[in-house]
N, CA, C and O atoms as a GROMACS GRO file, in nm:
protein
  620
    1MET      N    1  22.889   5.842  -3.702
    1MET     CA    2  22.917   5.850  -3.817
    1MET      C    3  22.991   5.951  -3.874
    1MET      O    4  22.978   6.066  -3.832
    2THR      N    5  23.056   5.928  -3.952
    2THR     CA    6  23.195   6.011  -4.039
    2THR      C    7  23.149   6.118  -4.078
    2THR      O    8  23.208   6.223  -4.051
    3SER      N    9  22.984   6.114  -4.183
    3SER     CA   10  23.016   6.191  -4.288
    3SER      C   11  22.832   6.226  -4.183
    3SER      O   12  22.776   6.166  -4.091
    4PRO      N   13  22.793   6.378  -4.280
    4PRO     CA   14  22.700   6.431  -4.213
    4PRO      C   15  22.550   6.380  -4.232
    4PRO      O   16  22.522   6.340  -4.345
    5VAL      N   17  22.463   6.378  -4.147
    5VAL     CA   18  22.353   6.334  -4.204
    5VAL      C   19  22.266   6.461  -4.217
    5VAL      O   20  22.259   6.543  -4.125
    6GLU      N   21  22.184   6.478  -4.359
    6GLU     CA   22  22.081   6.524  -4.406
    6GLU      C   23  21.972   6.538  -4.357
    6GLU      O   24  21.896   6.445  -4.386
    7VAL      N   25  21.910   6.647  -4.267
    7VAL     CA   26  21.796   6.642  -4.206
    7VAL      C   27  21.695   6.756  -4.287
    7VAL      O   28  21.726   6.873  -4.262
    8ARG      N   29  21.595   6.742  -4.368
    8ARG     CA   30  21.545   6.814  -4.454
    8ARG      C   31  21.408   6.795  -4.452
    8ARG      O   32  21.384   6.696  -4.384
    9VAL      N   33  21.266   6.870  -4.514
    9VAL     CA   34  21.128   6.895  -4.513
    9VAL      C   35  21.104   6.798  -4.630
    9VAL      O   36  21.170   6.832  -4.728
   10ALA      N   37  21.034   6.695  -4.650
   10ALA     CA   38  21.017   6.615  -4.690
   10ALA      C   39  20.906   6.627  -4.802
   10ALA      O   40  20.789   6.595  -4.783
   11VAL      N   41  20.979   6.700  -4.972
   11VAL     CA   42  20.885   6.710  -5.024
   11VAL      C   43  20.867   6.657  -5.167
   11VAL      O   44  20.958   6.641  -5.248
   12GLY      N   45  20.701   6.627  -5.193
   12GLY     CA   46  20.731   6.541  -5.284
   12GLY      C   47  20.696   6.396  -5.273
   12GLY      O   48  20.675   6.354  -5.159
   13GLU      N   49  20.684   6.284  -5.407
   13GLU     CA   50  20.617   6.162  -5.321
   13GLU      C   51  20.757   6.087  -5.271
   13GLU      O   52  20.752   6.022  -5.166
   14THR      N   53  20.867   6.094  -5.335
   14THR     CA   54  20.997   6.032  -5.319
   14THR      C   55  21.047   6.031  -5.197
   14THR      O   56  21.102   5.936  -5.140
   15ASP      N   57  21.025   6.150  -5.152
   15ASP     CA   58  21.041   6.197  -5.034
   15ASP      C   59  20.946   6.111  -4.904
   15ASP      O   60  20.998   6.049  -4.811
   16THR      N   61  20.825   6.124  -4.922
   16THR     CA   62  20.723   6.090  -4.849
   16THR      C   63  20.751   5.925  -4.846
   16THR      O   64  20.762   5.861  -4.741
   17ALA      N   65  20.761   5.874  -4.966
   17ALA     CA   66  20.726   5.745  -4.982
   17ALA      C   67  20.907   5.688  -4.874
   17ALA      O   68  20.921   5.585  -4.809
   18ALA      N   69  20.986   5.772  -4.888
   18ALA     CA   70  21.082   5.743  -4.798
   18ALA      C   71  21.068   5.701  -4.670
   18ALA      O   72  21.104   5.602  -4.606
   19CYS      N   73  20.986   5.838  -4.641
   19CYS     CA   74  20.949   5.855  -4.491
   19CYS      C   75  20.844   5.698  -4.437
   19CYS      O   76  20.866   5.627  -4.338
   20PHE      N   77  20.756   5.685  -4.519
   20PHE     CA   78  20.680   5.592  -4.484
   20PHE      C   79  20.730   5.437  -4.493
   20PHE      O   80  20.655   5.342  -4.474
   21GLU      N   81  20.886   5.424  -4.529
   21GLU     CA   82  20.894   5.295  -4.581
   21GLU      C   83  21.014   5.253  -4.400
   21GLU      O   84  21.026   5.151  -4.331
   22VAL      N   85  21.078   5.393  -4.390
   22VAL     CA   86  21.100   5.397  -4.257
   22VAL      C   87  20.996   5.379  -4.136
   22VAL      O   88  21.037   5.300  -4.051
   23ARG      N   89  20.887   5.428  -4.115
   23ARG     CA   90  20.761   5.414  -4.057
   23ARG      C   91  20.760   5.260  -4.040
   23ARG      O   92  20.772   5.195  -3.935
   24THR      N   93  20.741   5.208  -4.185
   24THR     CA   94  20.713   5.072  -4.188
   24THR      C   95  20.777   4.996  -4.103
   24THR      O   96  20.724   4.953  -4.001
   25GLU      N   97  20.926   4.967  -4.147
   25GLU     CA   98  21.033   4.907  -4.130
   25GLU      C   99  21.016   4.924  -3.954
   25GLU      O  100  21.005   4.830  -3.875
   26VAL      N  101  21.015   5.074  -3.917
   26VAL     CA  102  21.054   5.071  -3.735
   26VAL      C  103  20.900   5.038  -3.659
   26VAL      O  104  20.901   4.953  -3.570
   27PHE      N  105  20.782   5.098  -3.689
   27PHE     CA  106  20.684   5.088  -3.655
   27PHE      C  107  20.570   4.942  -3.646
   27PHE      O  108  20.512   4.889  -3.551
   28VAL      N  109  20.575   4.918  -3.767
   28VAL     CA  110  20.502   4.792  -3.834
   28VAL      C  111  20.572   4.660  -3.776
   28VAL      O  112  20.545   4.585  -3.683
   29VAL      N  113  20.693   4.668  -3.890
   29VAL     CA  114  20.772   4.524  -3.896
   29VAL      C  115  20.856   4.534  -3.721
   29VAL      O  116  20.853   4.432  -3.653
   30GLU      N  117  20.896   4.607  -3.687
   30GLU     CA  118  20.980   4.600  -3.576
   30GLU      C  119  20.878   4.580  -3.444
   30GLU      O  120  20.849   4.473  -3.389
   31GLN      N  121  20.844   4.679  -3.421
   31GLN     CA  122  20.713   4.692  -3.301
   31GLN      C  123  20.566   4.638  -3.327
   31GLN      O  124  20.484   4.646  -3.236
   32SER      N  125  20.538   4.591  -3.431
   32SER     CA  126  20.425   4.533  -3.448
   32SER      C  127  20.284   4.628  -3.454
   32SER      O  128  20.167   4.603  -3.426
   33VAL      N  129  20.349   4.741  -3.500
   33VAL     CA  130  20.247   4.841  -3.505
   33VAL      C  131  20.131   4.814  -3.624
   33VAL      O  132  20.169   4.814  -3.742
   34PRO      N  133  19.967   4.787  -3.586
   34PRO     CA  134  19.917   4.741  -3.742
   34PRO      C  135  19.930   4.887  -3.842
   34PRO      O  136  19.891   4.999  -3.810
   35ALA      N  137  19.990   4.850  -3.955
   35ALA     CA  138  19.940   4.958  -4.051
   35ALA      C  139  19.803   5.038  -4.069
   35ALA      O  140  19.773   5.156  -4.088
   36SER      N  141  19.765   4.969  -4.061
   36SER     CA  142  19.595   5.032  -4.032
   36SER      C  143  19.576   5.166  -3.932
   36SER      O  144  19.480   5.242  -3.945
   37ILE      N  145  19.670   5.184  -3.843
   37ILE     CA  146  19.673   5.260  -3.738
   37ILE      C  147  19.808   5.372  -3.748
   37ILE      O  148  19.816   5.488  -3.706
   38GLU      N  149  19.899   5.294  -3.813
   38GLU     CA  150  20.050   5.347  -3.820
   38GLU      C  151  20.001   5.483  -3.923
   38GLU      O  152  20.043   5.591  -3.882
   39TYR      N  153  19.953   5.486  -3.998
   39TYR     CA  154  19.901   5.566  -4.119
   39TYR      C  155  19.801   5.616  -4.082
   39TYR      O  156  19.724   5.540  -4.022
   40ASP      N  157  19.754   5.777  -4.103
   40ASP     CA  158  19.610   5.821  -4.024
   40ASP      C  159  19.614   5.946  -4.123
   40ASP      O  160  19.706   5.984  -4.195
   41ALA      N  161  19.473   6.002  -4.101
   41ALA     CA  162  19.431   6.123  -4.206
   41ALA      C  163  19.518   6.232  -4.180
   41ALA      O  164  19.540   6.316  -4.267
   42TYR      N  165  19.573   6.240  -4.062
   42TYR     CA  166  19.694   6.336  -4.030
   42TYR      C  167  19.816   6.356  -4.109
   42TYR      O  168  19.866   6.469  -4.117
   43ASP      N  169  19.880   6.227  -4.183
   43ASP     CA  170  19.995   6.260  -4.271
   43ASP      C  171  19.927   6.322  -4.382
   43ASP      O  172  20.022   6.313  -4.460
   44ALA      N  173  19.860   6.365  -4.433
   44ALA     CA  174  19.877   6.416  -4.532
   44ALA      C  175  19.864   6.602  -4.529
   44ALA      O  176  19.870   6.680  -4.624
   45GLY      N  177  19.839   6.633  -4.355
   45GLY     CA  178  19.918   6.771  -4.381
   45GLY      C  179  19.966   6.818  -4.244
   45GLY      O  180  19.969   6.924  -4.182
   46ALA      N  181  20.008   6.676  -4.224
   46ALA     CA  182  20.183   6.699  -4.164
   46ALA      C  183  20.297   6.739  -4.260
   46ALA      O  184  20.313   6.719  -4.380
   47VAL      N  185  20.376   6.805  -4.160
   47VAL     CA  186  20.530   6.830  -4.210
   47VAL      C  187  20.614   6.701  -4.167
   47VAL      O  188  20.630   6.654  -4.055
   48HIS      N  189  20.646   6.673  -4.251
   48HIS     CA  190  20.720   6.507  -4.274
   48HIS      C  191  20.893   6.548  -4.286
   48HIS      O  192  20.946   6.600  -4.384
   49VAL      N  193  20.953   6.512  -4.173
   49VAL     CA  194  21.126   6.559  -4.199
   49VAL      C  195  21.169   6.420  -4.254
   49VAL      O  196  21.097   6.322  -4.273
   50LEU      N  197  21.298   6.434  -4.274
   50LEU     CA  198  21.369   6.310  -4.311
   50LEU      C  199  21.522   6.293  -4.320
   50LEU      O  200  21.587   6.362  -4.399
   51ALA      N  201  21.573   6.213  -4.249
   51ALA     CA  202  21.691   6.220  -4.201
   51ALA      C  203  21.762   6.098  -4.332
   51ALA      O  204  21.745   5.976  -4.322
   52VAL      N  205  21.831   6.158  -4.437
   52VAL     CA  206  21.918   6.049  -4.520
   52VAL      C  207  22.093   6.072  -4.443
   52VAL      O  208  22.132   6.164  -4.371
   53GLY      N  209  22.160   5.963  -4.487
   53GLY     CA  210  22.304   5.946  -4.476
   53GLY      C  211  22.346   6.012  -4.597
   53GLY      O  212  22.267   6.060  -4.678
   54PRO      N  213  22.498   6.014  -4.610
   54PRO     CA  214  22.598   6.033  -4.749
   54PRO      C  215  22.549   5.998  -4.825
   54PRO      O  216  22.522   6.063  -4.926
   55ASP      N  217  22.516   5.874  -4.802
   55ASP     CA  218  22.501   5.799  -4.929
   55ASP      C  219  22.324   5.834  -4.996
   55ASP      O  220  22.260   5.781  -5.087
   56GLY      N  221  22.305   5.900  -4.938
   56GLY     CA  222  22.147   5.943  -4.958
   56GLY      C  223  22.002   5.818  -4.946
   56GLY      O  224  21.887   5.812  -4.990
   57VAL      N  225  22.097   5.728  -4.852
   57VAL     CA  226  21.967   5.639  -4.802
   57VAL      C  227  21.900   5.671  -4.659
   57VAL      O  228  21.977   5.660  -4.563
   58ALA      N  229  21.748   5.714  -4.628
   58ALA     CA  230  21.668   5.726  -4.498
   58ALA      C  231  21.735   5.664  -4.420
   58ALA      O  232  21.782   5.553  -4.445
   59LEU      N  233  21.750   5.730  -4.307
   59LEU     CA  234  21.795   5.709  -4.193
   59LEU      C  235  21.691   5.704  -4.062
   59LEU      O  236  21.691   5.641  -3.956
   60GLY      N  237  21.593   5.815  -4.128
   60GLY     CA  238  21.490   5.831  -4.028
   60GLY      C  239  21.410   5.926  -4.054
   60GLY      O  240  21.420   5.993  -4.156
   61THR      N  241  21.300   5.949  -3.945
   61THR     CA  242  21.157   6.071  -4.054
   61THR      C  243  21.074   6.058  -3.899
   61THR      O  244  21.066   5.977  -3.807
   62GLY      N  245  21.020   6.190  -3.934
   62GLY     CA  246  20.912   6.225  -3.818
   62GLY      C  247  20.802   6.294  -3.885
   62GLY      O  248  20.801   6.300  -4.008
   63ARG      N  249  20.722   6.341  -3.824
   63ARG     CA  250  20.638   6.440  -3.866
   63ARG      C  251  20.613   6.560  -3.740
   63ARG      O  252  20.647   6.542  -3.623
   64LEU      N  253  20.544   6.689  -3.794
   64LEU     CA  254  20.465   6.747  -3.698
   64LEU      C  255  20.346   6.811  -3.750
   64LEU      O  256  20.317   6.862  -3.858
   65LEU      N  257  20.300   6.799  -3.668
   65LEU     CA  258  20.100   6.833  -3.675
   65LEU      C  259  20.130   6.981  -3.588
   65LEU      O  260  20.197   7.010  -3.489
   66HIS      N  261  20.037   7.060  -3.687
   66HIS     CA  262  20.016   7.183  -3.650
   66HIS      C  263  19.862   7.290  -3.636
   66HIS      O  264  19.768   7.211  -3.626
   67GLY      N  265  19.833   7.376  -3.634
   67GLY     CA  266  19.680   7.428  -3.652
   67GLY      C  267  19.590   7.362  -3.630
   67GLY      O  268  19.605   7.315  -3.517
   68ALA      N  269  19.479   7.322  -3.682
   68ALA     CA  270  19.405   7.267  -3.662
   68ALA      C  271  19.400   7.104  -3.626
   68ALA      O  272  19.323   7.050  -3.546
   69ALA      N  273  19.476   7.057  -3.684
   69ALA     CA  274  19.548   6.902  -3.690
   69ALA      C  275  19.625   6.864  -3.562
   69ALA      O  276  19.609   6.748  -3.525
   70ALA      N  277  19.716   6.952  -3.479
   70ALA     CA  278  19.802   6.970  -3.344
   70ALA      C  279  19.626   6.979  -3.268
   70ALA      O  280  19.594   6.897  -3.181
   71LEU      N  281  19.550   7.065  -3.306
   71LEU     CA  282  19.447   7.106  -3.161
   71LEU      C  283  19.383   6.975  -3.134
   71LEU      O  284  19.344   6.954  -3.019
   72GLY      N  285  19.364   6.867  -3.245
   72GLY     CA  286  19.291   6.783  -3.186
   72GLY      C  287  19.420   6.672  -3.120
   72GLY      O  288  19.373   6.558  -3.117
   73LYS      N  289  19.501   6.675  -3.090
   73LYS     CA  290  19.636   6.624  -3.054
   73LYS      C  291  19.650   6.668  -2.910
   73LYS      O  292  19.641   6.592  -2.814
   74THR      N  293  19.679   6.831  -2.902
   74THR     CA  294  19.721   6.871  -2.782
   74THR      C  295  19.661   6.980  -2.710
   74THR      O  296  19.706   7.027  -2.606
   75GLY      N  297  19.540   7.024  -2.782
   75GLY     CA  298  19.432   7.095  -2.720
   75GLY      C  299  19.443   7.269  -2.778
   75GLY      O  300  19.363   7.359  -2.755
   76ASP      N  301  19.553   7.274  -2.847
   76ASP     CA  302  19.604   7.428  -2.842
   76ASP      C  303  19.696   7.457  -2.939
   76ASP      O  304  19.803   7.403  -2.966
   77LEU      N  305  19.616   7.584  -3.007
   77LEU     CA  306  19.666   7.561  -3.137
   77LEU      C  307  19.769   7.651  -3.139
   77LEU      O  308  19.811   7.676  -3.252
   78ALA      N  309  19.833   7.716  -3.032
   78ALA     CA  310  19.999   7.764  -3.033
   78ALA      C  311  20.083   7.619  -3.036
   78ALA      O  312  20.184   7.616  -3.106
   79VAL      N  313  20.043   7.488  -2.956
   79VAL     CA  314  20.112   7.393  -2.998
   79VAL      C  315  20.116   7.224  -3.061
   79VAL      O  316  20.040   7.127  -3.060
   80GLY      N  317  20.248   7.253  -3.115
   80GLY     CA  318  20.289   7.158  -3.180
   80GLY      C  319  20.261   7.027  -3.165
   80GLY      O  320  20.273   6.998  -3.046
   81SER      N  321  20.226   6.927  -3.235
   81SER     CA  322  20.212   6.777  -3.237
   81SER      C  323  20.317   6.704  -3.314
   81SER      O  324  20.314   6.686  -3.435
   82LEU      N  325  20.432   6.655  -3.212
   82LEU     CA  326  20.581   6.594  -3.254
   82LEU      C  327  20.551   6.430  -3.272
   82LEU      O  328  20.526   6.375  -3.164
   83GLY      N  329  20.549   6.333  -3.400
   83GLY     CA  330  20.514   6.222  -3.385
   83GLY      C  331  20.589   6.125  -3.482
   83GLY      O  332  20.656   6.164  -3.577
   84ARG      N  333  20.572   6.006  -3.451
   84ARG     CA  334  20.630   5.916  -3.598
   84ARG      C  335  20.781   5.919  -3.599
   84ARG      O  336  20.835   5.889  -3.705
   85LEU      N  337  20.867   5.956  -3.481
   85LEU     CA  338  20.980   5.977  -3.477
   85LEU      C  339  21.037   5.824  -3.506
   85LEU      O  340  21.002   5.744  -3.419
   86ALA      N  341  21.099   5.783  -3.586
   86ALA     CA  342  21.154   5.668  -3.615
   86ALA      C  343  21.318   5.676  -3.703
   86ALA      O  344  21.351   5.734  -3.807
   87VAL      N  345  21.378   5.606  -3.627
   87VAL     CA  346  21.545   5.548  -3.675
   87VAL      C  347  21.510   5.436  -3.707
   87VAL      O  348  21.419   5.363  -3.667
   88ARG      N  349  21.600   5.425  -3.796
   88ARG     CA  350  21.662   5.245  -3.866
   88ARG      C  351  21.753   5.201  -3.758
   88ARG      O  352  21.847   5.267  -3.715
   89LYS      N  353  21.714   5.073  -3.713
   89LYS     CA  354  21.814   5.026  -3.625
   89LYS      C  355  21.924   5.009  -3.630
   89LYS      O  356  21.976   4.955  -3.533
   90ALA      N  357  22.026   5.055  -3.769
   90ALA     CA  358  22.149   5.096  -3.795
   90ALA      C  359  22.181   5.178  -3.769
   90ALA      O  360  22.302   5.187  -3.748
   91ALA      N  361  22.073   5.325  -3.747
   91ALA     CA  362  22.144   5.424  -3.770
   91ALA      C  363  22.117   5.464  -3.594
   91ALA      O  364  22.165   5.572  -3.562
   92ARG      N  365  22.067   5.409  -3.515
   92ARG     CA  366  22.054   5.444  -3.414
   92ARG      C  367  22.184   5.486  -3.314
   92ARG      O  368  22.288   5.420  -3.323
   93GLY      N  369  22.175   5.598  -3.221
   93GLY     CA  370  22.284   5.610  -3.080
   93GLY      C  371  22.362   5.661  -3.188
   93GLY      O  372  22.476   5.620  -3.166
   94LEU      N  373  22.362   5.753  -3.332
   94LEU     CA  374  22.429   5.836  -3.425
   94LEU      C  375  22.417   5.922  -3.448
   94LEU      O  376  22.479   5.976  -3.540
   95GLY      N  377  22.278   6.016  -3.332
   95GLY     CA  378  22.262   6.132  -3.332
   95GLY      C  379  22.111   6.145  -3.460
   95GLY      O  380  22.064   6.256  -3.486
   96VAL      N  381  22.071   6.055  -3.505
   96VAL     CA  382  21.991   6.081  -3.633
   96VAL      C  383  21.867   6.180  -3.543
   96VAL      O  384  21.823   6.289  -3.580
   97GLY      N  385  21.827   6.099  -3.408
   97GLY     CA  386  21.714   6.122  -3.362
   97GLY      C  387  21.692   6.263  -3.327
   97GLY      O  388  21.594   6.323  -3.371
   98VAL      N  389  21.799   6.331  -3.231
   98VAL     CA  390  21.835   6.444  -3.161
   98VAL      C  391  21.839   6.505  -3.296
   98VAL      O  392  21.779   6.613  -3.298
   99ALA      N  393  21.900   6.462  -3.433
   99ALA     CA  394  21.863   6.609  -3.584
   99ALA      C  395  21.714   6.563  -3.608
   99ALA      O  396  21.671   6.636  -3.698
  100LEU      N  397  21.644   6.500  -3.579
  100LEU     CA  398  21.501   6.495  -3.622
  100LEU      C  399  21.439   6.574  -3.524
  100LEU      O  400  21.393   6.684  -3.557
  101VAL      N  401  21.431   6.537  -3.415
  101VAL     CA  402  21.367   6.623  -3.351
  101VAL      C  403  21.372   6.830  -3.360
  101VAL      O  404  21.294   6.925  -3.351
  102ARG      N  405  21.524   6.804  -3.384
  102ARG     CA  406  21.564   6.938  -3.378
  102ARG      C  407  21.483   7.005  -3.475
  102ARG      O  408  21.424   7.111  -3.452
  103ALA      N  409  21.480   6.926  -3.611
  103ALA     CA  410  21.458   6.994  -3.718
  103ALA      C  411  21.312   6.973  -3.677
  103ALA      O  412  21.277   7.017  -3.787
  104LEU      N  413  21.246   6.958  -3.643
  104LEU     CA  414  21.068   6.913  -3.633
  104LEU      C  415  21.074   7.071  -3.514
  104LEU      O  416  20.991   7.159  -3.537
  105GLU      N  417  21.157   7.088  -3.417
  105GLU     CA  418  21.141   7.220  -3.338
  105GLU      C  419  21.127   7.322  -3.409
  105GLU      O  420  21.044   7.411  -3.394
  106ALA      N  421  21.265   7.306  -3.544
  106ALA     CA  422  21.285   7.483  -3.596
  106ALA      C  423  21.133   7.498  -3.667
  106ALA      O  424  21.078   7.608  -3.674
  107GLU      N  425  21.071   7.368  -3.722
  107GLU     CA  426  20.941   7.383  -3.815
  107GLU      C  427  20.825   7.456  -3.746
  107GLU      O  428  20.735   7.529  -3.788
  108ALA      N  429  20.855   7.417  -3.639
  108ALA     CA  430  20.750   7.436  -3.512
  108ALA      C  431  20.752   7.596  -3.472
  108ALA      O  432  20.662   7.678  -3.451
  109ALA      N  433  20.881   7.601  -3.472
  109ALA     CA  434  20.917   7.785  -3.428
  109ALA      C  435  20.872   7.868  -3.553
  109ALA      O  436  20.803   7.968  -3.532
  110GLU      N  437  20.898   7.843  -3.651
  110GLU     CA  438  20.900   7.883  -3.801
  110GLU      C  439  20.708   7.913  -3.845
  110GLU      O  440  20.654   7.991  -3.924
  111ARG      N  441  20.650   7.805  -3.746
  111ARG     CA  442  20.518   7.880  -3.752
  111ARG      C  443  20.459   7.930  -3.634
  111ARG      O  444  20.338   7.919  -3.612
  112GLY      N  445  20.511   7.965  -3.584
  112GLY     CA  446  20.470   8.022  -3.483
  112GLY      C  447  20.441   7.979  -3.331
  112GLY      O  448  20.392   8.048  -3.241
  113LEU      N  449  20.488   7.832  -3.329
  113LEU     CA  450  20.444   7.777  -3.217
  113LEU      C  451  20.532   7.814  -3.128
  113LEU      O  452  20.641   7.860  -3.162
  114CYS      N  453  20.490   7.794  -2.972
  114CYS     CA  454  20.501   7.810  -2.896
  114CYS      C  455  20.556   7.744  -2.794
  114CYS      O  456  20.608   7.791  -2.693
  115ALA      N  457  20.536   7.593  -2.839
  115ALA     CA  458  20.568   7.462  -2.783
  115ALA      C  459  20.570   7.345  -2.880
  115ALA      O  460  20.543   7.337  -3.000
  116VAL      N  461  20.616   7.248  -2.780
  116VAL     CA  462  20.580   7.107  -2.901
  116VAL      C  463  20.567   7.006  -2.806
  116VAL      O  464  20.651   7.017  -2.716
  117GLU      N  465  20.472   6.889  -2.791
  117GLU     CA  466  20.368   6.759  -2.735
  117GLU      C  467  20.402   6.656  -2.772
  117GLU      O  468  20.405   6.662  -2.895
  118LEU      N  469  20.428   6.572  -2.743
  118LEU     CA  470  20.477   6.437  -2.822
  118LEU      C  471  20.416   6.300  -2.680
  118LEU      O  472  20.415   6.318  -2.559
  119GLY      N  473  20.381   6.192  -2.745
  119GLY     CA  474  20.348   6.104  -2.650
  119GLY      C  475  20.481   6.000  -2.681
  119GLY      O  476  20.492   5.940  -2.788
  120ALA      N  477  20.565   5.991  -2.584
  120ALA     CA  478  20.694   5.876  -2.574
  120ALA      C  479  20.655   5.774  -2.575
  120ALA      O  480  20.532   5.766  -2.569
  121GLN      N  481  20.716   5.669  -2.582
  121GLN     CA  482  20.723   5.509  -2.559
  121GLN      C  483  20.803   5.556  -2.434
  121GLN      O  484  20.872   5.657  -2.422
  122THR      N  485  20.780   5.470  -2.355
  122THR     CA  486  20.841   5.493  -2.233
  122THR      C  487  20.937   5.438  -2.208
  122THR      O  488  20.992   5.460  -2.100
  123HIS      N  489  20.993   5.338  -2.307
  123HIS     CA  490  21.133   5.326  -2.309
  123HIS      C  491  21.240   5.444  -2.320
  123HIS      O  492  21.343   5.467  -2.258
  124ALA      N  493  21.163   5.523  -2.440
  124ALA     CA  494  21.268   5.661  -2.495
  124ALA      C  495  21.201   5.780  -2.372
  124ALA      O  496  21.163   5.892  -2.405
  125LEU      N  497  21.198   5.749  -2.290
  125LEU     CA  498  21.155   5.905  -2.188
  125LEU      C  499  21.314   5.955  -2.153
  125LEU      O  500  21.327   6.074  -2.126
  126GLY      N  501  21.430   5.872  -2.152
  126GLY     CA  502  21.504   5.952  -2.138
  126GLY      C  503  21.616   6.028  -2.213
  126GLY      O  504  21.714   6.094  -2.179
  127PHE      N  505  21.537   5.977  -2.377
  127PHE     CA  506  21.605   6.025  -2.501
  127PHE      C  507  21.554   6.194  -2.504
  127PHE      O  508  21.616   6.299  -2.521
  128TYR      N  509  21.439   6.169  -2.485
  128TYR     CA  510  21.319   6.334  -2.481
  128TYR      C  511  21.376   6.382  -2.376
  128TYR      O  512  21.440   6.480  -2.414
  129GLU      N  513  21.390   6.366  -2.251
  129GLU     CA  514  21.419   6.442  -2.132
  129GLU      C  515  21.558   6.491  -2.180
  129GLU      O  516  21.576   6.611  -2.160
  130ARG      N  517  21.646   6.434  -2.230
  130ARG     CA  518  21.795   6.491  -2.285
  130ARG      C  519  21.746   6.638  -2.317
  130ARG      O  520  21.776   6.742  -2.257
  131LEU      N  521  21.636   6.617  -2.458
  131LEU     CA  522  21.634   6.707  -2.534
  131LEU      C  523  21.572   6.839  -2.484
  131LEU      O  524  21.555   6.941  -2.552
  132GLY      N  525  21.535   6.819  -2.334
  132GLY     CA  526  21.426   6.938  -2.244
  132GLY      C  527  21.297   6.891  -2.242
  132GLY      O  528  21.211   6.957  -2.184
  133TYR      N  529  21.256   6.738  -2.321
  133TYR     CA  530  21.096   6.780  -2.263
  133TYR      C  531  21.075   6.698  -2.120
  133TYR      O  532  21.150   6.627  -2.052
  134VAL      N  533  20.942   6.739  -2.108
  134VAL     CA  534  20.930   6.735  -1.940
  134VAL      C  535  20.790   6.615  -1.969
  134VAL      O  536  20.713   6.635  -2.063
  135ALA      N  537  20.775   6.505  -1.884
  135ALA     CA  538  20.683   6.403  -1.877
  135ALA      C  539  20.601   6.506  -1.820
  135ALA      O  540  20.635   6.614  -1.771
  136TYR      N  541  20.449   6.440  -1.841
  136TYR     CA  542  20.324   6.479  -1.757
  136TYR      C  543  20.202   6.386  -1.778
  136TYR      O  544  20.167   6.327  -1.881
  137GLY      N  545  20.146   6.387  -1.657
  137GLY     CA  546  20.022   6.288  -1.714
  137GLY      C  547  20.031   6.139  -1.649
  137GLY      O  548  20.138   6.104  -1.598
  138PRO      N  549  19.946   6.072  -1.650
  138PRO     CA  550  19.982   5.899  -1.610
  138PRO      C  551  20.024   5.806  -1.737
  138PRO      O  552  19.955   5.824  -1.838
  139GLU      N  553  20.086   5.749  -1.742
  139GLU     CA  554  20.106   5.625  -1.834
  139GLU      C  555  19.999   5.628  -1.925
  139GLU      O  556  19.894   5.660  -1.868
  140PHE      N  557  19.982   5.600  -2.080
  140PHE     CA  558  19.913   5.525  -2.104
  140PHE      C  559  19.947   5.447  -2.295
  140PHE      O  560  20.026   5.462  -2.388
  141GLN      N  561  19.848   5.379  -2.264
  141GLN     CA  562  19.854   5.264  -2.420
  141GLN      C  563  19.871   5.304  -2.555
  141GLN      O  564  19.757   5.319  -2.598
  142ASP      N  565  19.940   5.326  -2.631
  142ASP     CA  566  19.912   5.390  -2.779
  142ASP      C  567  19.929   5.237  -2.839
  142ASP      O  568  20.025   5.166  -2.807
  143ALA      N  569  19.844   5.203  -2.914
  143ALA     CA  570  19.897   5.073  -3.024
  143ALA      C  571  19.982   4.928  -2.954
  143ALA      O  572  20.065   4.853  -3.005
  144GLY      N  573  19.920   4.931  -2.818
  144GLY     CA  574  19.969   4.830  -2.715
  144GLY      C  575  20.086   4.870  -2.674
  144GLY      O  576  20.146   4.787  -2.607
  145ILE      N  577  20.147   4.988  -2.696
  145ILE     CA  578  20.299   5.004  -2.591
  145ILE      C  579  20.230   5.149  -2.527
  145ILE      O  580  20.157   5.240  -2.567
  146PRO      N  581  20.303   5.109  -2.399
  146PRO     CA  582  20.335   5.196  -2.278
  146PRO      C  583  20.388   5.352  -2.318
  146PRO      O  584  20.501   5.363  -2.367
  147HIS      N  585  20.309   5.468  -2.299
  147HIS     CA  586  20.360   5.583  -2.331
  147HIS      C  587  20.283   5.683  -2.207
  147HIS      O  588  20.194   5.663  -2.125
  148ARG      N  589  20.390   5.827  -2.251
  148ARG     CA  590  20.374   5.934  -2.170
  148ARG      C  591  20.377   6.038  -2.265
  148ARG      O  592  20.455   6.046  -2.360
  149ALA      N  593  20.283   6.122  -2.232
  149ALA     CA  594  20.282   6.278  -2.238
  149ALA      C  595  20.398   6.345  -2.210
  149ALA      O  596  20.428   6.363  -2.092
  150MET      N  597  20.482   6.393  -2.317
  150MET     CA  598  20.533   6.518  -2.301
  150MET      C  599  20.544   6.649  -2.345
  150MET      O  600  20.443   6.679  -2.408
  151ARG      N  601  20.616   6.732  -2.340
  151ARG     CA  602  20.586   6.849  -2.385
  151ARG      C  603  20.716   6.966  -2.337
  151ARG      O  604  20.762   6.993  -2.226
  152ARG      N  605  20.757   7.027  -2.500
  152ARG     CA  606  20.861   7.062  -2.449
  152ARG      C  607  20.867   7.274  -2.496
  152ARG      O  608  20.879   7.320  -2.609
  153PRO      N  609  20.856   7.332  -2.403
  153PRO     CA  610  20.855   7.506  -2.451
  153PRO      C  611  20.955   7.526  -2.535
  153PRO      O  612  21.067   7.483  -2.511
  154LEU      N  613  20.925   7.597  -2.651
  154LEU     CA  614  21.024   7.618  -2.754
  154LEU      C  615  21.074   7.758  -2.701
  154LEU      O  616  21.010   7.811  -2.610
  155PRO      N  617  21.209   7.832  -2.762
  155PRO     CA  618  21.242   7.928  -2.721
  155PRO      C  619  21.188   8.067  -2.836
  155PRO      O  620  21.216   8.183  -2.809
   0.00000   0.00000   0.00000
């Protein structure tokens, strides 16, 4: 990509709608995840980040759960849960995913968290490993897609 991608915390209805639009395109349409499980009660309290191109078009999104919301996912109040990372097909391979993960990690660090965990689709394990995440535990199914739990301590 010749122009920089802007990654920001989603603020307001317009940004949130853009995040959900990307998630719908990637998870619901492309990966056939039922919309009824893609959107959950955690969305309301999550930190959502949005990547936009120089033209203002949404390219990707992700969310961070922290505090009591993350406790249900990670079992530890000091660990955040990174999830719903989605990059539009046309923007893949351009560094958008890396920028989103790093922005979510920065948000986690700002909140005093010591690590971030996630459930990675098994085809994406290499992507997360390159970013310092380590897989643990057995493979599991989420929305009919194989996943592995991964964790990265924050500096």
